[in-house]
N, C-alpha and C positions, 0 to 999 in steps of 0.2 A: 826188402822187407815189405810186407803187405800193408795196405792202407789201414787195415783193421788193427794191426799191432802198433803202428805209429800212433793212432788215435788213442789206444789204450795207454801207451806210455805217457803221452801228454796229459791225459786225464789224471794219471797217478801223480805226476809232478805238481799239477794244479792243486790236487787234494792236499799234498804235503804242505805247500805254501799257505793254503787256507787254514790249516790247522795250527800254524805258528802263532802264538799269542802276541798282540800288539804291545809296543813299548809303553810303559807307564810314564807319559810325559808330565803329568801333574805331579807325580812323586819326585821326578827329577828336578822340576822347577822349584818345588818346595825345598829340596836339598840345596840347590844353588842359592836360593834366597837366604837360607840359614847360614851358608858359608859367607855370603856377602855381608850379612848383618854382623856376623862374628868378626869379619875383617874390619868393618866400619867401627864396631865397638872398640877395637884395638887401635886403629889408625887415626880415626877422625879427631878424637880429643888431642892426641899428640900433634897432629898436623895443624889444628887450629891454634894450639899454644905456640908452635914454632913459627907459624905465619905472623902472629902478633908480635913475637919477639923480633923477627927479622924486620917487620914494618917499623917498629919503634927505633930500631938501629939504622934505618935508612938503607938497609941492604936490599935494594930493589930486585936484583937478579934472583936472590934466594927467595924473596917474597913471591915473585912470579912463579918460580919452580914449585913452591909448596902449594900455592892456590891452584895451580894447574892440577896437582894430584887431588886436592880437595874437591874440585869440580868433577874430576873424572870419577871419583868415588860417590859423587852426589851426597856429600856429607850433610847437606841441608835437608835431604829427604830422610836421612837417618835420625837427625834431631835438630829441628829448626830453631830450638831455643839455644842450644849450645853452639850451633853452627848456623846463625841467621843468614838467609840467602842475600839480603840487601847488603849486609856487611861484607860478605864474601866477594860479591861481584863489584862492589864499590871500591874496596881496597885493592882488589886484583887489578882493576882498571887504573887506579891511581898509581900503582907500582909501574905499570907500563907507561903512563904519562910521564912519570919522573925519569924514565929511561928515554923519553922522546919518541916512543913507539905508539903514536896515536892511532895508527891503523889497527894495531893489536888491541888497544883499549876499546876501539869501536867494536871489534869482534866479540870481546868479553861482554861488553854492555848489551849488545844485541842478544847474546846468549842469555844474559840475566833477565832481560825484558821479556823473553819467551816465558819465563816462569813468573815474573812480576810485572805484567804489562801496565799496571797502574802506579808504579813506583815513580814518584816525582824526582827524587834525588838521582836515580839511575838515568832517567831521561835527560836531566840537566847535564850530567856528565857526558852523555852521548852527544848532546848538542855542542858541548865544549870540544869534544874530540873532532867533530865535523869542522868546527871553527879553525882548529889548529891545522887541519888538512885542507883548508880553503874550500870546503864543500858547503858553500854558503846556502845553496838552495835546500840541502838536507838539514842544515842547522835551523833554518827558518821553519821547515816542516815540523821539526821536533818542538820548537817553541809554540807553534800553533796547536800541537797536540797537548802541550803543557797547559795552555789556556783552556782547552776543552776539559781537561782534568781538574783545573782549579780556576774557575771563571771569574773569581773576584780578587785574584792575586795581582795587585797593581805592580809589584816589583817585576814579575814575569812579563807583564804587558809593557812596562818601560823598556825592558831588554829587547822585546820584539819590535817595539817602535824604533829603537836605535838600528836594529838590523834592517828594517824596511827603509829607513833613511839612508843608511850606508849603501844599500843596493838600489836607491833611487825609485823605490816603489811607494810613491807619495800617496796615492789613493788608498793603499792598504794601511799606510801609516796614519792617515786621517781617520780611517775606520777604527783603528785600535785606540787612538787618542780620544776619540769620542766615547769609546767604551770606558776608558779611564775616568773621563769627566762625568759620565753617567753614574759612576760610583762615588767619585770625590770631586764635586763640582767646584771646589775652591782650590784645586791643584794648579798652582801658578806655573809650575814647570810644564805641565801638560798643556795648559792654555798657550803658553809661549811657543812650545813646539808645534802646536796645532796651527797657529798663525803662520809660522815659518813653512810648515808643510803645505798649507794652502798657497802661499806665495811661490814655493818651489814647483807646485803642480800647475801654476799659471792661473790659479783662481784667486779671487779677492778675499783676503783673510777676514775682512769685516763681515762677509756673508755668514760665516759660521757663528759669530757672536750675535748678529742680527737674528738669524734663524732660531738660535737657541733661546734668545729672549722672547721672540714672538711666539714660539711654541710653548713657553712656560712663563706667561706674564705674571703669574703669582709668585714666581721666584725672583725676589728683588735683587739678589746678588747678581743674577744674570743681567739685569738692567744696569746695575752699577758698573759691571764689567764692560758691557757694551758701550756705555758712556765714556769709560776710560779709553777704550779703543778709538772711539770717534774723536776724542780730544787729541790723541796721539796722531791721528790722521788729519789734524788741522780742521776738524769739522765741529768746532765748539758750539755753534748754533744748533746743530742736530743733537749734540750731547745735552744741551739745555732742555730740549724737548723731551728726551728720554728721562732725564732727571726729574723733570716736572711730573711726568707720569708716575715715576717711582714714589715721589712724595705724596701724590694724590692717593696712592695705595697704602702708604705708610707715612703719615705726617710726623711720626716720632723719629724718623731716620736721621740721625745727626750726620752720618756719613754723606747722605744725599744732599743735605743742606750745604755742607762744606764744599762738596764737589760742584754744586750749583753756583756757589759764590765764586769759586775759582774759575769756572767756565765763563761766567759773566765778565770777569776781569780780562779774560783773553779776547773778548770782543769789545772791550772798553766801555761796557755798560756798568759804570761804577755805582750808579744808584741802585741798580738791581742786585749788584754784588753786596753792597752794604745791607740791603734789605734781607738777603739770604743769610748773611752772617748774623744779623739781629734776630732772625728766626731761630738760628742755631743757638744763640745766646739764651733765648727764652727756654730752650730745652735743657741748658746747663748753665744757669746764671752764676755759677761759681768758677767758671773757667776764664782765668785772666788772659790766657793766650788768645781766646776768641775776641775778647775786648780789644786787645792789641791789633788783631787782624782788622777789626772794624775801624779802629783809629787809622790804620794804614790806608784803608780804602778811601776814607774821607780826606786824608792828607793828599792822596794822589789826585783827588777831585778839588783840591785847594779849598776845602771846607774846614778851616782851622778851628772854628768853634766846635763842630762835632768831633773833629779829630782830638781836640784837647779834652772834651767831655769823656770820650771813651778811654783815653789814656789815664784820666783821673780815676775812672771806674776800675781800670786794671790795677792801679796802685792801691785803691781802697780794698780790693779783693786780696792782694798780696803785697803788703807793705815792705816785705823783705825781698821782693823780686827786683833784681837788677834790670831785667828786661822791661818791666813796667816803668821804672824810673828813666831808663834810656829812651823809652817811647816819648815821655814828656819832653825830654831834652830835644828829641828829634822834631817834635811838633813846633816847639819854640824856635828852633834853628831854621826850619823851613819857612815858618811865618816871618821871622826876621829877614831872611834872605829875599822874601817876596816884597816886603814893604819898606825896607831900609832906604833911607835918603842919602844924598850926598851934598853936604857932609852929614855924618850920623847925628840924629837927634838924641835927646835924652831917652826918649821911649825906645829908640833903636838899641841904645846901649843897655837899657834895662832888660829888654827881652833877650839880648845876646847873653847877658849875665845869667839870666834864669836858665837858658839853654846850657851854658857852661857848668853851672852848679849841678844841674840834674845829670849831665854826662859824668861829672866827677863822682857823684854819689853812686851812680849806677855801676861805674867801673870798679868801685870799691867792693861791690857786691857780686863781682864776677861777670858783669856785662861785657860782651865782646861784639856787639852789633855796631850799627852806624854811630859814629862819634866824631866831633870836631874839636875835642879838647886841646889837641896839640896846636892846631892853627889858632884857635881862640886865645890860648895862653901866649903864643908868640906875638899876637897882635893886641894884647889886652889893653894897652894904653890908648890905642886908637879905636878899639871896638867895644870894650866892656865898660859897664857902669862901675865906677870905683870911688875911692876916697875923694878924688878931686871933684867929681860930680856931686857927691854928697855934701861937700863943703859949700857948694853953691845953692843947695836946697833951702827953701824957706823954713822958718823956725817951726811952723806947725808940723811940717813933715819930719823934721829932726826930732821933735818931741815924741812923735808916734813911733819912731825907729823903723819906719817902713815907708816905701814909696810905690805908687801904682802908675800904670800908663794912663794917659788921658786922651790921646788922639783917637780919631774914629778908625784909623787903620788897625789899631790894636784893641778894639773894643771886645774882642773875643778872649783877651787875656784876663783871667778871673782872679789871679793871685797877685799879691804885692811882693816886692823884693825887700827882704829884711836887711837892715843895716848890719854890717859886720863889726866885730870888736875893733876898736881903733878908729872907726869913722866918727868924726866929731863935727 
């Protein structure tokens, strides 16, 4: 065949192909979509209903089967109201979790997060699936993403802090705990965890409290917290310095005065402790407990006059308080124990009797503190002023029906002992 004929034949074939009209792909796509929508309209409502039913009945195998079909049909794209994507992927994953197939749950959740990358609940479940598979690095990454998505969620931060701790990533734990405290500076759990994280990392936990206070001197709670930590570290003198600074910024801080008094007791500066308590009492002159605290400090310093004065003040503020009455008994007993003679003088017996009477009255009002009623009762004939001593009193005292101490050792005792019925 000649070259001319061959060329003519090829040209004819080319012409035939060029004249065939192209396939209408747009029309076919439209038809396919209509068919898919029709199928979804029919299947998706039924599938969603069946999935809910199987889920309620804990039939996890059938639940998985139905949700697999739902996701294959993309029912959420058909109608996200009747087939919400979060619900689909969450319950689908839970069904796998209930079957112990956490790798399958992971696959489902990753698929769901492709459509809902900002969904917190799905990401939490994904982190859980990683936890169950011991994929701890991936679990941590998911929690870090969660915090980026919800930067003020303390609950999520606490979970991440625990993960860092379990994986000995203490520097990261310190960072996240500091973020928690920047949002909630009074979070005692975070503060405690932070101190332990510092200790585990080899750093001094006091550094975090010192730095936080020094960077925020106007935040008095940081100063109080730092002082607490110093006291716990047996650095009461340093705590006193911090508390003094706090009080200079806020002279009305009752907590600071209380802590200052307690810190001074730790270094045996009882005068300074009493002074701090008295300042506290000025802030709240109706607080009988503070008056008792002051009385205790003076009692520890063997200043019975002041101790009794503040015990009296406590009883005047709350006459029904067993604690206040018990405090008076305590002052009288300690004073008697310090000054008693051998053999006991009348004044010794009189003060012991005052102590005993106050202890008895206090216990009737529910007092459960320091008391010597049992010992004093057992030894009353030898120790307490009683009918036999009253019988020997002079007539003037008997007519007055009361007797007072007269020795210089007991010049701080300001009240008299009243004669009991039957004393003649």
